[in-house]
C-alpha positions, 0 to 999 in steps of 0.5 A: 571520520563519520559521514553522518552522525545522530546524536541524543536520540532515543533509539527504538532499533526495530528488534522490539526490545526496549528503548535506549539512549544512543548516538549513531554513527554512519559510514558509506551507507552502513551503521558502523557505531552505536554509542549507548549513552546514560546520564552524563556519559560523554557523546559519540567521539569523532568528526562528521560531515554532518550531524543530526541532533536527535535530543527528545527524538525517536531514532528508528529504522526506515520502514519496509513496505511490502504491498505496493504498486509503483511498477509503472510509477517508478518510470517517472517519479524518482520521489516515489511518494507518498511513499517515501513521506511517510518514513518508507525507505524500501518498498515491494511492488508487483503485488496482486498478480499485475505488472509490466513484465514480460511483455510482448511487443504490441501488448503494452497497452493491454497491461496498462489496461489490466493495472488500471482496472485492478489498481485504479491507475489512471491508464492516460498517465501510465501510457504517457509515463511508461518509458518501456524498452523491455520485453523480458522480466530481466530486462525489465529489472535491468532498466528500473536498475538504471534509476535513481530514487529516493528510496529503495525499490524491490519487484515481484514478477506478476502471474498475470503478465506471465500468463498472457506472455506464455499463453497469448489471448488463451491466458489473458482469457483465463483458459486452463493451462496445458502441461505445456503452457505450465512449463512455458510459464515456470521457465519465465517464473525461474528466470525471473527470480534469477534475475532478482525478483523478490517474489511472484505474485497472483490474484485469485480475488473476482473484484480484481478485473481489467478494464474490459471487466476480465478477471486477472489472468490466472484468477481460476488457476487450477492446482497444477498451474499454481504449483508449477509456477511455485516450484519454479519460484523456489528453483530460482532463489529465496523468493515469496509467493504473494497472493490476493486469495478468493473470498478476500473481499467478501465475495465468497466466505467459504472460499478462504478455508479452501484456499489456505489448504492449497497454500499450506501444502504449497508452502511446505513442498517448496519451503518458502513463505506464502503471503496473502491478503487478510481483511475483516468482512461483514459477511463473516466478521470473525472468520479472519480469526480463525484463518489467522490461527490456522496460518499460525498452526501451519508452522507445526507441519512445516509450512510458512503462511503470512497473512497480510493485515492493514492498520486501518479500516479498509474502504474508500474516501469520497468527495468532490474531487473524486468519486461521490454521490452527484456524478451523474447529476446533469448539473454537476456534469455540466459544472465539470465540463464548464469549470476549473477547480478553483471556480467549481469550488465556488460554483458548488457552494452556490446555494442554487447550484446545490439545490438544483443538484440535489432535486436532480434524477441521475443519469444512467451509468455507463456499463461500460465504465469499470467504476461509473456506478459508484455514486449509487454505492455511495448514495446507499451507504450513508449510515456507513459513510463517516466524517472523519475531519482534519486531522482524520480520525479513522477510528470514527464513532457512530455519531460521525456517519452522514445518516446521524450528522443529518438526523441531528441537523434535521435534514435529508442525508443527501443535503448533509453529505453535500455540505460536509463534501463542501468543507475546505473548498470542497476539497473534504473527503469521507470515508466509506470502510468496506472492510475491517470495520464490521463492528464500528471500531478497530479492536479486530485490527488491533488483534490482527496486528498482535497475532503471531501470524500477521505482518503489515501490508496492503498499504497498496502505495501508488495505487487505487489513485482516486479512492484511497491513500493508504501508503500512510499506514506507517505513519498511522501506526505511530499516531494512532496506534502508539500514541492516540487511540482513544476507543481502546487499547494502545500498542508499544512503539517498539512493537509497532516499529519492529512490525513495520521494519524488521518483520516485513524486511525479513519476510522478503529476505532483506536482512541487511535492513529493518534494524538499527545495528553495526553493519546494516544498512543506514536506513533510519528515520529520526521522529519527533513524535510529539509533533508527528501528524498525517495530514487529511487526504487531498486530490492532486493532479500531478500524474503524466497527462494531468492523471489525478491521484490521492495523496496524504502528507505528513508533518514530524519527521525530522530526517529520513535517511536512505543508504546513509544519505538524508532524503527528507529533512523536516518532512520536505524532499531534499532531492537526494536519490540514494535508492535503488533496485534491491535484488532478491538471494539467487 
């Protein structure tokens, strides 16, 4: 007797091997039978409480997303969307050195402002939605462990929170750590790993700043601090050292090589993986290749470096619901203050309103607000902002820029931008690729994904709510890279599934998932590859306190199964909550 049978499907098992026809039997949250079938072979014998007919569909492992920021959302959203809508069955949060534990009583709001500044998650939503009730990191894990979720969740302890807890104001302001400070931080890190944290994260990227403009605590940490925390992490268990390195956002193209030197030495000393953000920057568009080669060669000297790479251009989405070029025009400001969202769309479509907004000068930005000058970036980037359409095209050609479309129409580019944002009742979003698009195509991304050192990451699920929605990376891998790409070579489905399941799970020691094999967790996707589609990103207002976020849906997932339970059927949440906290190996 099975709890669940999946029959007639084409299994892409996550190992990278050839696909095969098979039935899958599940019992007590585990895969207990894989019955390969040739033409005319009988199906898997035995009754089941539920049977899913996967004829003509792909049966793949649940996807493992190792770079998310659901540290706050896990308190109020058991569905953990949008990741759970894209075949993801396990997420790892606590990246980039920001998190909510440990926390000294009274400093909760400071951690919220740090997360808001670095990850663009509305502070009002975090203030209203977070339950708190913990001080230490083990207590935080115990709190998460009580939640019933749609997917499994693992967490990393964040350097920023640890530094502020151990050093107080000196730590928050990035003052140098004394040996005593390092010892205090090391004890907190080891305690966190022993309690089940999957890793330690830090950020050294100058663009990662709190709402007060201060860089994330640990941004300028010296080697004695980094190595002290790395040793403590290794003493605690089988964990990963994760970071956003200096130069990751292109602010210093010399820094990344220097960063790799200490990363190699740290990994070799503590015998643990070091994983870091890797993107292509316009200032040095081929540097990434050299850095990834260095990472691959590091294996020969006993280091394990894993550059995290993105599946598509890394940038921002702009439109009337979020950041855009006209936010500081007086008429737009007045409309926003007076109108609801439905009326706003109607008023923006009025030719007289459009003319008024286009004719006005911009109000001065507020220097105390972190993203208040975004309108100026948009206005000066019209040659790089793309109309990606519906369905969204994340590898657009040069003729899709606002500047080129305006030239074809014989219009002012700002007027063209206005009209493009008016599409779909003023909800249309346009893309500005900041990174990974130096040559105007995705060839570099393809090479990153096929490089032996690269691991899939950087989705930032749950973060950058007003500017991106890259939690949809797993669906994009299948639609764009395996099926639809028209501007270059595609990649085999078997390879892409392995990259987003087996490889990401293995990096964090989650060896019980990521493949379809007997004895493994029954985390599985049944996918109609012909119907699989990525929807346009849209702004919704469903965070606590009415906070806004960009979400991007998908269709074509016939079933997503977590711990043997169907959590999504035909891409719709079933309400089942079999997901739990995942603790690391001590």
